[in-house]
mmCIF file of the N, C-alpha and C atoms, coordinates in Angstrom:
data_MODEL
# 
_entry.id   MODEL 
# 
loop_
_atom_site.group_PDB 
_atom_site.id 
_atom_site.type_symbol 
_atom_site.label_atom_id 
_atom_site.label_alt_id 
_atom_site.label_comp_id 
_atom_site.label_asym_id 
_atom_site.label_entity_id 
_atom_site.label_seq_id 
_atom_site.pdbx_PDB_ins_code 
_atom_site.Cartn_x 
_atom_site.Cartn_y 
_atom_site.Cartn_z 
_atom_site.occupancy 
_atom_site.B_iso_or_equiv 
_atom_site.pdbx_formal_charge 
_atom_site.auth_seq_id 
_atom_site.auth_comp_id 
_atom_site.auth_asym_id 
_atom_site.auth_atom_id 
_atom_site.pdbx_PDB_model_num 
ATOM 1   N N  . UNK A 1 1  ? 22.643 3.289   42.817 1.00 0.00 ? 1  UNK A N  1 
ATOM 2   C CA . UNK A 1 1  ? 22.020 4.404   43.500 1.00 0.00 ? 1  UNK A CA 1 
ATOM 3   C C  . UNK A 1 1  ? 20.849 3.878   44.429 1.00 0.00 ? 1  UNK A C  1 
ATOM 4   N N  . UNK A 1 2  ? 20.162 2.867   43.735 1.00 0.00 ? 2  UNK A N  1 
ATOM 5   C CA . UNK A 1 2  ? 19.029 2.410   44.556 1.00 0.00 ? 2  UNK A CA 1 
ATOM 6   C C  . UNK A 1 2  ? 19.427 1.709   45.804 1.00 0.00 ? 2  UNK A C  1 
ATOM 7   N N  . UNK A 1 3  ? 20.495 0.870   45.726 1.00 0.00 ? 3  UNK A N  1 
ATOM 8   C CA . UNK A 1 3  ? 21.027 0.185   46.793 1.00 0.00 ? 3  UNK A CA 1 
ATOM 9   C C  . UNK A 1 3  ? 21.513 1.084   47.922 1.00 0.00 ? 3  UNK A C  1 
ATOM 10  N N  . UNK A 1 4  ? 22.079 2.133   47.526 1.00 0.00 ? 4  UNK A N  1 
ATOM 11  C CA . UNK A 1 4  ? 22.641 3.120   48.349 1.00 0.00 ? 4  UNK A CA 1 
ATOM 12  C C  . UNK A 1 4  ? 21.456 3.802   49.171 1.00 0.00 ? 4  UNK A C  1 
ATOM 13  N N  . UNK A 1 5  ? 20.416 4.008   48.453 1.00 0.00 ? 5  UNK A N  1 
ATOM 14  C CA . UNK A 1 5  ? 19.099 4.589   49.064 1.00 0.00 ? 5  UNK A CA 1 
ATOM 15  C C  . UNK A 1 5  ? 18.509 3.596   50.053 1.00 0.00 ? 5  UNK A C  1 
ATOM 16  N N  . UNK A 1 6  ? 18.480 2.293   49.556 1.00 0.00 ? 6  UNK A N  1 
ATOM 17  C CA . UNK A 1 6  ? 17.919 1.298   50.544 1.00 0.00 ? 6  UNK A CA 1 
ATOM 18  C C  . UNK A 1 6  ? 18.702 1.242   51.763 1.00 0.00 ? 6  UNK A C  1 
ATOM 19  N N  . UNK A 1 7  ? 19.994 1.195   51.677 1.00 0.00 ? 7  UNK A N  1 
ATOM 20  C CA . UNK A 1 7  ? 20.924 0.994   52.715 1.00 0.00 ? 7  UNK A CA 1 
ATOM 21  C C  . UNK A 1 7  ? 20.765 2.240   53.801 1.00 0.00 ? 7  UNK A C  1 
ATOM 22  N N  . UNK A 1 8  ? 20.498 3.384   53.238 1.00 0.00 ? 8  UNK A N  1 
ATOM 23  C CA . UNK A 1 8  ? 20.252 4.606   54.050 1.00 0.00 ? 8  UNK A CA 1 
ATOM 24  C C  . UNK A 1 8  ? 19.000 4.414   54.838 1.00 0.00 ? 8  UNK A C  1 
ATOM 25  N N  . UNK A 1 9  ? 17.932 4.004   54.115 1.00 0.00 ? 9  UNK A N  1 
ATOM 26  C CA . UNK A 1 9  ? 16.644 3.831   54.921 1.00 0.00 ? 9  UNK A CA 1 
ATOM 27  C C  . UNK A 1 9  ? 16.826 2.746   55.853 1.00 0.00 ? 9  UNK A C  1 
ATOM 28  N N  . UNK A 1 10 ? 17.484 1.750   55.547 1.00 0.00 ? 10 UNK A N  1 
ATOM 29  C CA . UNK A 1 10 ? 17.544 0.581   56.567 1.00 0.00 ? 10 UNK A CA 1 
ATOM 30  C C  . UNK A 1 10 ? 18.339 0.990   57.763 1.00 0.00 ? 10 UNK A C  1 
ATOM 31  N N  . UNK A 1 11 ? 19.471 1.726   57.537 1.00 0.00 ? 11 UNK A N  1 
ATOM 32  C CA . UNK A 1 11 ? 20.264 2.251   58.691 1.00 0.00 ? 11 UNK A CA 1 
ATOM 33  C C  . UNK A 1 11 ? 19.432 3.197   59.530 1.00 0.00 ? 11 UNK A C  1 
ATOM 34  N N  . UNK A 1 12 ? 18.650 4.107   58.910 1.00 0.00 ? 12 UNK A N  1 
ATOM 35  C CA . UNK A 1 12 ? 17.838 5.013   59.632 1.00 0.00 ? 12 UNK A CA 1 
ATOM 36  C C  . UNK A 1 12 ? 16.689 4.364   60.415 1.00 0.00 ? 12 UNK A C  1 
ATOM 37  N N  . UNK A 1 13 ? 16.223 3.114   60.079 1.00 0.00 ? 13 UNK A N  1 
ATOM 38  C CA . UNK A 1 13 ? 15.270 2.533   60.581 1.00 0.00 ? 13 UNK A CA 1 
ATOM 39  C C  . UNK A 1 13 ? 15.624 1.854   62.033 1.00 0.00 ? 13 UNK A C  1 
ATOM 40  N N  . UNK A 1 14 ? 16.925 1.773   62.121 1.00 0.00 ? 14 UNK A N  1 
ATOM 41  C CA . UNK A 1 14 ? 17.340 1.288   63.401 1.00 0.00 ? 14 UNK A CA 1 
ATOM 42  C C  . UNK A 1 14 ? 17.446 -0.159  63.638 1.00 0.00 ? 14 UNK A C  1 
ATOM 43  N N  . UNK A 1 15 ? 17.779 -0.587  64.806 1.00 0.00 ? 15 UNK A N  1 
ATOM 44  C CA . UNK A 1 15 ? 18.065 -2.098  64.982 1.00 0.00 ? 15 UNK A CA 1 
ATOM 45  C C  . UNK A 1 15 ? 16.956 -2.953  64.818 1.00 0.00 ? 15 UNK A C  1 
ATOM 46  N N  . UNK A 1 16 ? 15.644 -2.483  64.945 1.00 0.00 ? 16 UNK A N  1 
ATOM 47  C CA . UNK A 1 16 ? 14.499 -3.370  64.887 1.00 0.00 ? 16 UNK A CA 1 
ATOM 48  C C  . UNK A 1 16 ? 14.386 -3.837  63.275 1.00 0.00 ? 16 UNK A C  1 
ATOM 49  N N  . UNK A 1 17 ? 15.212 -3.140  62.405 1.00 0.00 ? 17 UNK A N  1 
ATOM 50  C CA . UNK A 1 17 ? 15.101 -3.370  61.027 1.00 0.00 ? 17 UNK A CA 1 
ATOM 51  C C  . UNK A 1 17 ? 15.552 -4.741  60.807 1.00 0.00 ? 17 UNK A C  1 
ATOM 52  N N  . UNK A 1 18 ? 16.392 -5.389  61.505 1.00 0.00 ? 18 UNK A N  1 
ATOM 53  C CA . UNK A 1 18 ? 16.984 -6.665  61.406 1.00 0.00 ? 18 UNK A CA 1 
ATOM 54  C C  . UNK A 1 18 ? 16.031 -7.823  61.902 1.00 0.00 ? 18 UNK A C  1 
ATOM 55  N N  . UNK A 1 19 ? 15.004 -7.540  62.530 1.00 0.00 ? 19 UNK A N  1 
ATOM 56  C CA . UNK A 1 19 ? 14.072 -8.471  63.028 1.00 0.00 ? 19 UNK A CA 1 
ATOM 57  C C  . UNK A 1 19 ? 13.189 -9.084  61.696 1.00 0.00 ? 19 UNK A C  1 
ATOM 58  N N  . UNK A 1 20 ? 13.096 -10.393 61.754 1.00 0.00 ? 20 UNK A N  1 
ATOM 59  C CA . UNK A 1 20 ? 12.295 -10.968 60.484 1.00 0.00 ? 20 UNK A CA 1 
ATOM 60  C C  . UNK A 1 20 ? 10.860 -10.458 60.348 1.00 0.00 ? 20 UNK A C  1 
ATOM 61  N N  . UNK A 1 21 ? 10.163 -10.105 61.526 1.00 0.00 ? 21 UNK A N  1 
ATOM 62  C CA . UNK A 1 21 ? 8.804  -9.522  61.258 1.00 0.00 ? 21 UNK A CA 1 
ATOM 63  C C  . UNK A 1 21 ? 8.706  -8.219  60.657 1.00 0.00 ? 21 UNK A C  1 
ATOM 64  N N  . UNK A 1 22 ? 9.821  -7.484  60.489 1.00 0.00 ? 22 UNK A N  1 
ATOM 65  C CA . UNK A 1 22 ? 9.887  -6.154  60.051 1.00 0.00 ? 22 UNK A CA 1 
ATOM 66  C C  . UNK A 1 22 ? 9.876  -6.170  58.478 1.00 0.00 ? 22 UNK A C  1 
ATOM 67  N N  . UNK A 1 23 ? 9.033  -5.431  57.878 1.00 0.00 ? 23 UNK A N  1 
ATOM 68  C CA . UNK A 1 23 ? 8.801  -5.544  56.368 1.00 0.00 ? 23 UNK A CA 1 
ATOM 69  C C  . UNK A 1 23 ? 10.185 -4.960  55.746 1.00 0.00 ? 23 UNK A C  1 
ATOM 70  N N  . UNK A 1 24 ? 10.812 -3.931  56.436 1.00 0.00 ? 24 UNK A N  1 
ATOM 71  C CA . UNK A 1 24 ? 11.991 -3.443  55.824 1.00 0.00 ? 24 UNK A CA 1 
ATOM 72  C C  . UNK A 1 24 ? 13.167 -4.369  55.681 1.00 0.00 ? 24 UNK A C  1 
ATOM 73  N N  . UNK A 1 25 ? 13.293 -5.428  56.556 1.00 0.00 ? 25 UNK A N  1 
ATOM 74  C CA . UNK A 1 25 ? 14.372 -6.360  56.472 1.00 0.00 ? 25 UNK A CA 1 
ATOM 75  C C  . UNK A 1 25 ? 14.241 -7.249  55.303 1.00 0.00 ? 25 UNK A C  1 
ATOM 76  N N  . UNK A 1 26 ? 12.933 -7.532  54.872 1.00 0.00 ? 26 UNK A N  1 
ATOM 77  C CA . UNK A 1 26 ? 12.659 -8.232  53.582 1.00 0.00 ? 26 UNK A CA 1 
ATOM 78  C C  . UNK A 1 26 ? 13.015 -7.464  52.402 1.00 0.00 ? 26 UNK A C  1 
ATOM 79  N N  . UNK A 1 27 ? 12.728 -6.153  52.373 1.00 0.00 ? 27 UNK A N  1 
ATOM 80  C CA . UNK A 1 27 ? 12.849 -5.281  51.337 1.00 0.00 ? 27 UNK A CA 1 
ATOM 81  C C  . UNK A 1 27 ? 14.368 -5.079  51.194 1.00 0.00 ? 27 UNK A C  1 
ATOM 82  N N  . UNK A 1 28 ? 15.106 -4.898  52.237 1.00 0.00 ? 28 UNK A N  1 
ATOM 83  C CA . UNK A 1 28 ? 16.599 -4.865  52.323 1.00 0.00 ? 28 UNK A CA 1 
ATOM 84  C C  . UNK A 1 28 ? 17.141 -6.056  51.528 1.00 0.00 ? 28 UNK A C  1 
ATOM 85  N N  . UNK A 1 29 ? 16.787 -7.143  51.961 1.00 0.00 ? 29 UNK A N  1 
ATOM 86  C CA . UNK A 1 29 ? 17.279 -8.524  51.374 1.00 0.00 ? 29 UNK A CA 1 
ATOM 87  C C  . UNK A 1 29 ? 17.021 -8.616  49.992 1.00 0.00 ? 29 UNK A C  1 
ATOM 88  N N  . UNK A 1 30 ? 15.642 -8.363  49.693 1.00 0.00 ? 30 UNK A N  1 
ATOM 89  C CA . UNK A 1 30 ? 15.332 -8.519  48.257 1.00 0.00 ? 30 UNK A CA 1 
ATOM 90  C C  . UNK A 1 30 ? 16.009 -7.538  47.358 1.00 0.00 ? 30 UNK A C  1 
ATOM 91  N N  . UNK A 1 31 ? 16.161 -6.302  47.845 1.00 0.00 ? 31 UNK A N  1 
ATOM 92  C CA . UNK A 1 31 ? 16.861 -5.415  46.855 1.00 0.00 ? 31 UNK A CA 1 
ATOM 93  C C  . UNK A 1 31 ? 18.268 -5.689  46.668 1.00 0.00 ? 31 UNK A C  1 
ATOM 94  N N  . UNK A 1 32 ? 19.059 -6.251  47.664 1.00 0.00 ? 32 UNK A N  1 
ATOM 95  C CA . UNK A 1 32 ? 20.391 -6.700  47.601 1.00 0.00 ? 32 UNK A CA 1 
ATOM 96  C C  . UNK A 1 32 ? 20.483 -7.975  46.658 1.00 0.00 ? 32 UNK A C  1 
ATOM 97  N N  . UNK A 1 33 ? 19.584 -8.891  46.865 1.00 0.00 ? 33 UNK A N  1 
ATOM 98  C CA . UNK A 1 33 ? 19.535 -9.984  45.947 1.00 0.00 ? 33 UNK A CA 1 
ATOM 99  C C  . UNK A 1 33 ? 19.344 -9.547  44.468 1.00 0.00 ? 33 UNK A C  1 
ATOM 100 N N  . UNK A 1 34 ? 18.389 -8.637  44.246 1.00 0.00 ? 34 UNK A N  1 
ATOM 101 C CA . UNK A 1 34 ? 18.155 -8.116  42.906 1.00 0.00 ? 34 UNK A CA 1 
ATOM 102 C C  . UNK A 1 34 ? 19.373 -7.462  42.354 1.00 0.00 ? 34 UNK A C  1 
ATOM 103 N N  . UNK A 1 35 ? 20.038 -6.809  43.064 1.00 0.00 ? 35 UNK A N  1 
ATOM 104 C CA . UNK A 1 35 ? 21.264 -6.050  42.667 1.00 0.00 ? 35 UNK A CA 1 
ATOM 105 C C  . UNK A 1 35 ? 22.394 -7.024  42.290 1.00 0.00 ? 35 UNK A C  1 
ATOM 106 N N  . UNK A 1 36 ? 22.372 -8.188  42.812 1.00 0.00 ? 36 UNK A N  1 
ATOM 107 C CA . UNK A 1 36 ? 23.401 -9.181  42.487 1.00 0.00 ? 36 UNK A CA 1 
ATOM 108 C C  . UNK A 1 36 ? 23.195 -9.889  41.223 1.00 0.00 ? 36 UNK A C  1 
ATOM 109 N N  . UNK A 1 37 ? 21.982 -9.774  40.649 1.00 0.00 ? 37 UNK A N  1 
ATOM 110 C CA . UNK A 1 37 ? 21.617 -10.555 39.496 1.00 0.00 ? 37 UNK A CA 1 
ATOM 111 C C  . UNK A 1 37 ? 22.315 -9.824  38.230 1.00 0.00 ? 37 UNK A C  1 
ATOM 112 N N  . UNK A 1 38 ? 22.665 -10.635 37.341 1.00 0.00 ? 38 UNK A N  1 
ATOM 113 C CA . UNK A 1 38 ? 23.538 -10.113 36.131 1.00 0.00 ? 38 UNK A CA 1 
ATOM 114 C C  . UNK A 1 38 ? 22.610 -9.171  35.383 1.00 0.00 ? 38 UNK A C  1 
ATOM 115 N N  . UNK A 1 39 ? 21.341 -9.244  35.060 1.00 0.00 ? 39 UNK A N  1 
ATOM 116 C CA . UNK A 1 39 ? 20.573 -8.409  34.313 1.00 0.00 ? 39 UNK A CA 1 
ATOM 117 C C  . UNK A 1 39 ? 20.253 -6.996  35.028 1.00 0.00 ? 39 UNK A C  1 
ATOM 118 N N  . UNK A 1 40 ? 20.680 -6.926  36.262 1.00 0.00 ? 40 UNK A N  1 
ATOM 119 C CA . UNK A 1 40 ? 20.686 -5.545  36.801 1.00 0.00 ? 40 UNK A CA 1 
ATOM 120 C C  . UNK A 1 40 ? 21.892 -4.712  36.527 1.00 0.00 ? 40 UNK A C  1 
ATOM 121 N N  . UNK A 1 41 ? 22.855 -5.290  35.875 1.00 0.00 ? 41 UNK A N  1 
ATOM 122 C CA . UNK A 1 41 ? 24.218 -4.563  35.495 1.00 0.00 ? 41 UNK A CA 1 
ATOM 123 C C  . UNK A 1 41 ? 24.057 -3.898  34.306 1.00 0.00 ? 41 UNK A C  1 
ATOM 124 N N  . UNK A 1 42 ? 24.001 -2.563  34.275 1.00 0.00 ? 42 UNK A N  1 
ATOM 125 C CA . UNK A 1 42 ? 23.764 -1.844  33.052 1.00 0.00 ? 42 UNK A CA 1 
ATOM 126 C C  . UNK A 1 42 ? 24.766 -2.212  31.880 1.00 0.00 ? 42 UNK A C  1 
ATOM 127 N N  . UNK A 1 43 ? 25.947 -2.480  32.278 1.00 0.00 ? 43 UNK A N  1 
ATOM 128 C CA . UNK A 1 43 ? 26.907 -2.700  31.080 1.00 0.00 ? 43 UNK A CA 1 
ATOM 129 C C  . UNK A 1 43 ? 26.644 -4.024  30.498 1.00 0.00 ? 43 UNK A C  1 
ATOM 130 N N  . UNK A 1 44 ? 26.296 -5.080  31.257 1.00 0.00 ? 44 UNK A N  1 
ATOM 131 C CA . UNK A 1 44 ? 25.855 -6.405  30.679 1.00 0.00 ? 44 UNK A CA 1 
ATOM 132 C C  . UNK A 1 44 ? 24.625 -6.213  29.862 1.00 0.00 ? 44 UNK A C  1 
ATOM 133 N N  . UNK A 1 45 ? 23.691 -5.503  30.390 1.00 0.00 ? 45 UNK A N  1 
ATOM 134 C CA . UNK A 1 45 ? 22.449 -5.276  29.605 1.00 0.00 ? 45 UNK A CA 1 
ATOM 135 C C  . UNK A 1 45 ? 22.650 -4.481  28.311 1.00 0.00 ? 45 UNK A C  1 
ATOM 136 N N  . UNK A 1 46 ? 23.492 -3.591  28.397 1.00 0.00 ? 46 UNK A N  1 
ATOM 137 C CA . UNK A 1 46 ? 23.807 -2.785  27.165 1.00 0.00 ? 46 UNK A CA 1 
ATOM 138 C C  . UNK A 1 46 ? 24.566 -3.526  26.227 1.00 0.00 ? 46 UNK A C  1 
ATOM 139 N N  . UNK A 1 47 ? 25.392 -4.440  26.569 1.00 0.00 ? 47 UNK A N  1 
ATOM 140 C CA . UNK A 1 47 ? 25.986 -5.349  25.587 1.00 0.00 ? 47 UNK A CA 1 
ATOM 141 C C  . UNK A 1 47 ? 25.134 -6.328  24.955 1.00 0.00 ? 47 UNK A C  1 
ATOM 142 N N  . UNK A 1 48 ? 24.209 -6.994  25.841 1.00 0.00 ? 48 UNK A N  1 
ATOM 143 C CA . UNK A 1 48 ? 23.170 -7.885  25.322 1.00 0.00 ? 48 UNK A CA 1 
ATOM 144 C C  . UNK A 1 48 ? 22.373 -7.259  24.298 1.00 0.00 ? 48 UNK A C  1 
ATOM 145 N N  . UNK A 1 49 ? 21.850 -6.066  24.591 1.00 0.00 ? 49 UNK A N  1 
ATOM 146 C CA . UNK A 1 49 ? 20.990 -5.360  23.712 1.00 0.00 ? 49 UNK A CA 1 
ATOM 147 C C  . UNK A 1 49 ? 21.833 -5.017  22.317 1.00 0.00 ? 49 UNK A C  1 
ATOM 148 N N  . UNK A 1 50 ? 22.966 -4.410  22.508 1.00 0.00 ? 50 UNK A N  1 
ATOM 149 C CA . UNK A 1 50 ? 23.811 -4.199  21.404 1.00 0.00 ? 50 UNK A CA 1 
ATOM 150 C C  . UNK A 1 50 ? 23.961 -5.271  20.443 1.00 0.00 ? 50 UNK A C  1 
ATOM 151 N N  . UNK A 1 51 ? 24.346 -6.357  20.999 1.00 0.00 ? 51 UNK A N  1 
ATOM 152 C CA . UNK A 1 51 ? 24.563 -7.597  20.126 1.00 0.00 ? 51 UNK A CA 1 
ATOM 153 C C  . UNK A 1 51 ? 23.254 -7.902  19.549 1.00 0.00 ? 51 UNK A C  1 
ATOM 154 N N  . UNK A 1 52 ? 22.096 -7.858  20.075 1.00 0.00 ? 52 UNK A N  1 
ATOM 155 C CA . UNK A 1 52 ? 20.894 -8.140  19.452 1.00 0.00 ? 52 UNK A CA 1 
ATOM 156 C C  . UNK A 1 52 ? 20.527 -7.161  18.360 1.00 0.00 ? 52 UNK A C  1 
ATOM 157 N N  . UNK A 1 53 ? 20.739 -5.813  18.542 1.00 0.00 ? 53 UNK A N  1 
ATOM 158 C CA . UNK A 1 53 ? 20.517 -4.893  17.666 1.00 0.00 ? 53 UNK A CA 1 
ATOM 159 C C  . UNK A 1 53 ? 21.402 -5.037  16.380 1.00 0.00 ? 53 UNK A C  1 
ATOM 160 N N  . UNK A 1 54 ? 22.505 -5.526  16.561 1.00 0.00 ? 54 UNK A N  1 
ATOM 161 C CA . UNK A 1 54 ? 23.552 -5.814  15.419 1.00 0.00 ? 54 UNK A CA 1 
ATOM 162 C C  . UNK A 1 54 ? 23.295 -7.042  14.780 1.00 0.00 ? 54 UNK A C  1 
ATOM 163 N N  . UNK A 1 55 ? 22.411 -7.923  15.318 1.00 0.00 ? 55 UNK A N  1 
ATOM 164 C CA . UNK A 1 55 ? 22.169 -9.137  14.594 1.00 0.00 ? 55 UNK A CA 1 
ATOM 165 C C  . UNK A 1 55 ? 23.092 -10.241 14.943 1.00 0.00 ? 55 UNK A C  1 
ATOM 166 N N  . UNK A 1 56 ? 23.851 -10.050 16.041 1.00 0.00 ? 56 UNK A N  1 
ATOM 167 C CA . UNK A 1 56 ? 24.913 -11.001 16.480 1.00 0.00 ? 56 UNK A CA 1 
ATOM 168 C C  . UNK A 1 56 ? 24.174 -12.071 17.443 1.00 0.00 ? 56 UNK A C  1 
ATOM 169 N N  . UNK A 1 57 ? 24.826 -13.126 17.403 1.00 0.00 ? 57 UNK A N  1 
ATOM 170 C CA . UNK A 1 57 ? 24.370 -14.233 18.476 1.00 0.00 ? 57 UNK A CA 1 
ATOM 171 C C  . UNK A 1 57 ? 24.804 -13.887 19.734 1.00 0.00 ? 57 UNK A C  1 
ATOM 172 N N  . UNK A 1 58 ? 23.823 -14.172 20.739 1.00 0.00 ? 58 UNK A N  1 
ATOM 173 C CA . UNK A 1 58 ? 24.232 -13.926 22.229 1.00 0.00 ? 58 UNK A CA 1 
ATOM 174 C C  . UNK A 1 58 ? 25.531 -14.507 22.617 1.00 0.00 ? 58 UNK A C  1 
ATOM 175 N N  . UNK A 1 59 ? 26.082 -13.725 23.561 1.00 0.00 ? 59 UNK A N  1 
ATOM 176 C CA . UNK A 1 59 ? 27.354 -14.256 24.162 1.00 0.00 ? 59 UNK A CA 1 
ATOM 177 C C  . UNK A 1 59 ? 27.080 -14.933 25.315 1.00 0.00 ? 59 UNK A C  1 
ATOM 178 N N  . UNK A 1 60 ? 27.195 -16.257 25.346 1.00 0.00 ? 60 UNK A N  1 
ATOM 179 C CA . UNK A 1 60 ? 26.666 -17.076 26.620 1.00 0.00 ? 60 UNK A CA 1 
ATOM 180 C C  . UNK A 1 60 ? 27.574 -16.850 27.815 1.00 0.00 ? 60 UNK A C  1 
ATOM 181 N N  . UNK A 1 61 ? 28.867 -16.123 27.677 1.00 0.00 ? 61 UNK A N  1 
ATOM 182 C CA . UNK A 1 61 ? 29.689 -15.777 28.944 1.00 0.00 ? 61 UNK A CA 1 
ATOM 183 C C  . UNK A 1 61 ? 29.094 -14.594 29.523 1.00 0.00 ? 61 UNK A C  1 
ATOM 184 N N  . UNK A 1 62 ? 28.087 -13.911 28.985 1.00 0.00 ? 62 UNK A N  1 
ATOM 185 C CA . UNK A 1 62 ? 27.594 -12.718 29.710 1.00 0.00 ? 62 UNK A CA 1 
ATOM 186 C C  . UNK A 1 62 ? 26.491 -12.976 30.662 1.00 0.00 ? 62 UNK A C  1 
ATOM 187 N N  . UNK A 1 63 ? 25.936 -14.108 30.566 1.00 0.00 ? 63 UNK A N  1 
ATOM 188 C CA . UNK A 1 63 ? 24.834 -14.359 31.577 1.00 0.00 ? 63 UNK A CA 1 
ATOM 189 C C  . UNK A 1 63 ? 25.176 -15.581 32.548 1.00 0.00 ? 63 UNK A C  1 
# 
């Protein structure tokens, strides 16, 4: 939902959003980079936490 909100704001800001000096361009890029990280995936995080709470070893294929 956060990425959808960022995308809507970026689109509404117009073509100047793509210019490097525009702060929204950096925020757009950073938010998309963050969304691509494994720890921002709710399912992966829930499984990692569940394994920890159950006393199981971490699953190296999840990160």
